[in-house]
Structure formats: structure tokens, C-alpha cells
C-alpha positions in Angstrom: 55.4 126.3 59.4 54.7 123.3 56.6 51.1 124.3 56.4 51.9 127.6 55.7 54.3 127.0 53.0 52.2 124.3 51.7 49.3 127.5 51.5 51.4 129.6 49.4 51.4 126.9 46.9 55.0 125.2 47.8 55.2 121.7 47.8 57.0 120.3 51.2 58.1 117.4 52.6 58.8 117.6 56.5 60.5 114.5 57.4 61.3 113.3 60.8 65.1 114.9 60.6 65.9 113.0 64.2 64.6 109.1 62.3 68.3 108.2 63.7 67.1 108.4 67.2 63.9 107.6 67.2 60.1 107.1 66.5 58.0 110.3 67.4 57.2 111.8 70.2 61.2 111.9 70.4 60.4 114.0 73.8 57.4 112.3 76.1 57.9 114.5 79.0 57.3 118.5 79.6 59.4 120.5 78.8 61.3 122.8 80.8 63.7 125.4 79.7 67.1 124.6 81.5 65.9 121.8 82.9 68.9 118.9 83.1 66.7 116.1 81.4 65.3 118.1 78.6 68.9 119.7 77.7 70.6 115.9 78.0 67.6 114.7 75.3 68.1 118.1 73.2 72.1 116.8 72.8 70.8 113.1 72.1 68.5 115.1 69.1 71.4 117.4 67.9 74.3 114.5 68.1 72.4 113.0 65.4 73.0 116.4 62.8 76.2 115.6 62.0 76.7 117.5 58.5 77.4 114.4 56.3 74.2 113.0 57.9 72.2 116.2 57.0 74.3 116.1 53.6 72.6 112.5 52.8 70.3 113.5 53.9 69.2 116.8 51.8 70.4 114.6 48.9 67.4 112.2 49.6 65.0 114.1 49.9 65.7 116.4 46.4 65.8 113.0 44.7 62.6 111.9 45.9 61.0 115.2 45.3 62.3 115.7 42.0 61.0 112.7 40.7 57.8 113.1 42.1 54.5 113.8 39.4 53.1 116.8 41.4 56.2 118.5 42.3 57.3 121.1 39.2 60.5 121.2 37.6 63.1 124.0 38.2 65.0 125.5 41.2 64.5 123.3 44.4 65.5 124.3 48.2 65.2 122.4 51.3 65.3 124.8 54.5 65.3 123.4 58.2 63.8 124.6 60.5 64.0 124.8 64.4 67.0 122.1 65.5 67.9 122.0 61.1 67.6 125.6 60.9 70.8 126.2 59.7 70.5 123.5 57.3 69.8 124.6 53.6 70.4 122.5 50.7 69.8 124.4 46.5 69.6 122.3 44.0 69.5 124.5 40.5 
């Protein structure tokens, strides 16, 4: 998704939203939907995405990008994908 957006001319920041849990790879075993250990790991990962943590991170991302010379002035948005798909922050 990041490559598709960048190819359309957008500036893309692809952070590890699970940095509180660990460094990639965050799942280091074969993923089998519904398997107990994958469900446990998904719980560990998603538990770090509290509304407060996501808000702090989103603000930091916007601040970082707004100061970067290669990013144009104007409206900016952050859109989640997969686990973070429910989070969006707009800065007008």
C-alpha cells in the first residue's frame, strides 16, 4: 500500500506502530488463522494500540512530516492499514 501511494506522488511514512512490543519480525512463525498462538500474538500486538498511544504517535508523525523539507505545505492525513486501519488523523 505504501508503494502504491508513493507511486501516486504522496509522501508516505510507514512506521512500526508496534514498536512498544518489539522490532520486526513481530510474528516469527507460520501464520495459521485461528491458531491459538497467532491469536495470542495478535492480542499482544493490538493491546499496544490504545487510543492515547495512537494519538501521541499520530501527532509525532504529523510534526515530523510537517518539518521535513521534501513534504509540501498543506493539508495532511494519516491513514492506518490492517491493525491500525481504524485510526486516522487529519491536520488542516
